N, C-alpha and C positions, 0 to 999 in steps of 0.2 A: 760716493760709490759704495762705501761700506753699508750705509743705511739701505741702499737699493738692494744690495746682496741679501741683507737680513730680511727685507720684506719679501724678496723672491723666495728665499728659503722658507719663510713662514707660509707663503702661498702654496709651495710644494707640500709642506707638511699638512696644511689644511686640506689640500686635494687628496692626499693619501688617507687622511682620517675619514673624509667623506666616502672614499672608495670602500673603506672597511665597514662603515656603518650603513651604507645604502642597502646591502642585502637584508638588513633587519627592517629598514623603513620601507623598502620597495614594495612588498606585498600590500602594506597599508595604503600606499599611494595608488597602487593599481586598483585596489578595491574601492577607492573613492573617486576614480576618474569617470568622466563621461556621464552616461545616464544613471549610473549607480551612485553618484555622489550625493544627491539631495537626501538628507535624513538617514543615510545608511548607518546601521549599527552592526556590531559583530553578530554573525549567525550563532544562535543559541547552542550551547553544549548540551548534548542529549545522552541520557543513560539508556542504552538499548538493551540492557540486561534485565529488563522487566517489561511486563505488559502494561501499556498505557490505558488508563481509564478515560472516560469521556471528558472530564475536566482537563486532564493532562493533554489529551488530543487537541482540545480547543485552544489551550494556552500555547501549545507549540505552533499551531497554525497561525495564530495571531502574532506570535513573536516573529515568525518568518515574514509575514507581511510587513511588520514594522521595521524589520532589519533591511529589507530591500524593496522600497516602494516603487522603484522603477522596473522591478522584475517580477514582483508577486502581487496578485490581487486575490482577495478572499471573498467568497460569495456564498450566501445561504440559498441553496437551490430548492429547499422544501423543508417540511417538518414531519416528524414521526407521529405515530398515534399518541404518544405521551408529550408531544410538543417540543421535542429536542430538535435543534437545528441540524440539518444535513449539510455539511460543509463541502464546498468545492474550492480547491486552491488552484489558481491559474498561474502558470509560470511561463514567461517568455520575455525576450528582450523588447521592452515597449518602445525603445528608441527607433526600432526598425519598423514599427507599425504592425497591424494585424493582416494587412492585405497580402494575399498570396502564400500565406504560411500553411503548413500541414498541421492539422489538429491530431493530437494523440490523446485518447481518452483512457483513463485508468480508474478502475473501481475496485474497492475491497469490501469485504465483510457483508455479503448477502446473508450468511448464516451465523447465528449468534455464538455457537460453540467454536467457531473457527477464528479464534482471536489473533493468531499469527497473521491473518489476512488483513488486519488493520496495520500491523507493524510494517509490512512490506511496502505498501503504497506511501505510508507516512515517511518511511526511510527514503524512498525514492524522491519525494518532494524535498526533503531536507538535504539530500546529497546534491540534487540539481542546484539548489540555491547556494549551498556551501561552495560548490566548484565553479559556479558561473563566472566569478571574478578571477579565477586562478588557473583554470584549465581551458586551453584553447579549443579543444574539441567540444566541450560542453558549451562554451561561449558561442562558438559558431553554430552549434545545434540550435540554441535558443534564438538565434537570429533568423532561423529558417522554419522553426516549428514552435507550436504552442502546446503545452501540456495541461490538460484538464484532469485533475486528480480528485476523486471522491474517496477518501480513505475509509469511511465507515458509513455505508448505506443503511445498515440496520442498527442505527445508533442506540435504540432502546435495548438492544440485546447485550450491550456491554455489561451493564450492572446485573442483569438477570443471569448471565453466564457465570458470574461469580458465585451465585447461589445454586443454580442448577446447570452443571456443565453438559447436560444432555440437550439443552435448549437449542433448537435449530431455527424455529420460525420467528416472525416478528411478534409484536404485542397487540395485534388486533384482538379486542375482546370477543371470545367465542364460548358459547355454551355447548361444550362437546357432549355432555350427557343428557341434555334436554330437561334439566330440572329447574330452569328459570334463573340459575345463577351462572356467573362467568368466572372462570379461572380460580375456582375455589378449592381445587384438590390437586396440587402439583406434587411431583416427587420431592422428597426432603431427606436431608442428612440426619437420620434419626439417631445414629450412634455417635455422631459428632466427630468422625474421623477425617473430616474435610473433603469427602467425596460422596457421591451417590452411587451405590452399587446396582448392578443388574443381577438378578437371580433366575435360575431355571432348573427344572427337574422334570420328572415324568408326568407331573400333573399340570404344568404350565410354566409361565414366566412372568416377570414383572420387575419394577424398580423399587428401590428403597422408599418407604413412605408410610403414612398412616391414613386412615379414613377421616379426612378433615370435616366432611359435611354429614357424616353419620348415615350414609345411604347404603352401607354394606360393601362399598367399592373403594378401592385404593388407587389414587393417582389417575382418575379417569377424566380430570378436567384441568389441564395444564394452563400456565400463563400463555395467552395467545392461542393460535395465530395462524399466519399464512406463510408458506414457503415462498419467499420472494423470488427465488430462481425457478419457479413454476408459474409465475403470475404475469409473464410478458405476453403481449398480444400477437403471437405467431404460433400457430398450432396449439393454442391454449385449449385445454380439455380434450386433447387428442387421445381417445381411448385405446388407440393401437399401440401406445408406448408402454415401456416398462415402469416408468416413474412419473407420477402426476395423478393425485387422487382427489376426488370430489368429496371425500369424507373428512369433515373438519377435525376429527380425532387423529388422522394420519399425519405423520411428520412431513410428508410431501404434499400437503393440502394446497390446491391450486388457487383457492379463494373463490368468492362468489361471482367474480367476473374478471376478465383481463384488465390489468392495471387498476384493480380495486383498491390497491394499497397506496397510501401517500408516498411511501418510499419509491416504489416503482414508477409512479406517476412523475415524481420529481426527476428521476433519471431520464425518463422518456422525454419530458418537456425540455430538459437541458440539452440533451443530445440533438433533438430535432431542431432546436434553436441555434445550434452550432454546426452549420452545414460544412464547415472545413474539416470535420473529423473524418479521417481516413483509416487510421489504425485504432484498435481498441483492445484493451487487456482487462480481464477480470480475474481476481485472485481468490482461490479457494484452498482448502486443505482437507486431509483425509487420505490423500495419495500423493504421489510425486510424479507428475507427468504434464505434458502439454496437449491440450485438446482444441479442436476447431470444428466448425459446422460440417455436416449437420449433427444435431442432437436428437431430433425427432425420428430419424431414420438412419440406417447404416449405409445408405447410398451416398456417394460423394457429391459435394456441391459443385457448381460450375467453376469456382475458383480453387478447386482442389490442389492443383499444382502450385499455385502461388501461396496458398495458405500452408501447404506442406513444407515449402521452402522456409517460410517465416518460422514455422514450428521447429524445423530442423535447427535454424540459427539460434533460436531461444533455448531449445533443449540441449544443444551442445555446449552453449555458454554456461547454462545453469546445472548441467549434469542430470537432466530429466529425459525419460523416454518420450518420443514424439511421433513415431510412426503408428499408423492405425493398428497394425497387428501387435504392437509392443505395449501400448498403453493399457494399464490394468483396469480402467473404468470403461466398461463396454456396454452399459445399459443405455437404452433410449429414454428420452424424457420430453415432456411437453412444456410449452410456454417458457422456454429457456432463454436466458439473456443473449447468448452468442447467436442463436438462430435469429432472434429479433434484430440484433445489431446488424447482421449480415443482410437479411432479407428486406428489412424495412428501412433501417437507418443508412444502409449502403456502405458500411465500414467493413474492414477486414479484421475479424475478431479472433483473439486467442484466449482460451481459459487455461489458467496456470494453476495446477494443484501443487502447492509449494512444499508440502510436508504431510506425512501421514503413514499409518500402519496398515493400509488396505492390503489384504492378501498375505500379511506377515503372520502366519499361524504360530510360529515359534514365539513371537511377541505376545500373542493372545494367550497362549498357554502359560507364559510367565506371569501374566496379570490376572489369571483365573485360579481360584482355589475351590476344592471340593470338600464339603462337610456333610457327612451322612446322606449322600446321594443328591445333595443340592449344590449347584455350582454358583460361584459368586465372581463377577467381573468388576474390577474397581479402577479401570484405567481409561475412562472415556476422555478426560481432559488430555491425557498424554497421547491418546490416539490421534487427536487433531492438532496438537500444539507441542512444539519442541520444548525442552528445558530452557530456562531463561538464558543460560550461558551460550546457547546456540542461536539465539534470535538474530544477532547482528550478522553472523556469517551467512545465514540464510537470506537475510535482507540484501546483503552486499552482492551475493551471487545473482539475485534477481534484478538488482539495479544494473549490474553488468550486462545481463542477458537482455533486458529491455532496451538499453542503449545500443546493443549490437543489432537488434531488430530494427530500431528506428534508423540508425545510420545506414543499414543495408537498404532500407526502403526509400530514403530521401535521395533525390538526385545530388550528384557531387556539387559542393558549394562553388567550385570554379566553373561549372557549366560544361566541363569537358567529360571525357570518358574514363577518368581515373577511378581507381578503386576507392570505396568509402574509407574514411579514417577509422582507426581502431578506437573503441571506447576506452576510457581511463582504466588503467590496470588496477587490479585489486591489491590493496596494501597488505603487508604482513601485520596481522593484528587489527584492532579496531581502527576505523577511519577517524582521523582528527582533522577538523577544518583548519586550513592554513591560518597563520597569524594575521589577525585583522584588527589593528588598533583603531580607536575612535579618532575623530578629527581633533579632539582635545589632546589625546595622547600624541598624535603626530606633531601638533604644535609644540608640545613640551619637548619632544625629541629634537625638533628643529632648533629650538632655543638652546638645548644642551649641546648640540653639535656646533652651533655657532660659538657658544661660550668656550668650548674646548679648543676650537680653532683659534679664537682670539687669545686664549691663554698661551697656546703654543707660540704664537707670534710674539707676545710680550716676553716670554721666557727667552726666546732666541735674541731679542733685542737687548737683553741684559749682558 
């Protein structure tokens, strides 16, 4: 009887130890269960306090695919003028199959100087993958929806924007001054202060630089290119609009033909090949607001009420203006992404301006100095992109806002009339992915637990 009591006591002790240790092991077991088990590794830790270059972008996307092969698929949808891959990361619960799911299309970085618009979709992809195994709302969402995310459409622009923060267009070779040479006279940081200034006075205006080709002109032939967000095949070259130029030297140059650019063709073909896409979001910067069709006219589109409601949900979650009369960007433009997505691809599109100093004249004055009647502006990078320490907070707000829109759009998972679930709440400080031990680590922990339990039993038997 004494031996039996000792064994029972040891069993109770073992049970208590397991109860204490399971909270530490549980998350790892959860992350390795079901369709997520084969080959899963921890989601990579990411430093969001800096702007990712093209190589870092590629490495992170590939790491996400490797970490969750049952959740993530990486695809090259096209190549840029310089041959860089244009990546799409596809995120969904593959165990539930593709049939009947709602497609959500997200694209960033049409314009080279808007580097924050890479960080936002990249962060969204990372957060979806990080939370899929630990957050019931996200897991349920990925059972019913598929996210198609293109973080950097204008992939050539990343490197160029480091040299010329004024660069907007892609890198199609263009002979803007008609001298038989292409891209030979761009703006340059002559004084070596890390930026390229704009100057103006009573005689004219220009950007910092020198006469590289010796023709008596300065900065008349930039690198590239075409404004990708004026190159879509709906109301392309509409001369009634405010923005959209047929002059190759203008920064809103529409290109020689609709979809003339490999970047916009890649997006077009991908979208049209995925007929499940119902919602679409494009990220820009320069202002802070939510926009929706039409862009070529101030008239409302047929789905004005529905789009206005989606814009309201996004705007309230992210803290952006969203009503037509409130948004600061009021000009019309031709060949714009959102108009094409709505009129041709049949999706409900939102354009999100995530950050910018549009209309902030106090900020302009603070970044402009006057010397002997000539004014110098040195803040173009800061106009479009926040300080590095603010990147993660902006990304997190937009992640929250996007999930709010998607959850409001999807029918309830139970099929009833209940209200949609709330998206994951924003944490205080930087988001950290939950503890995800590898299979080897779990095996080691299991052995340790068993060893501790046996030790307790042996000690009690003495």
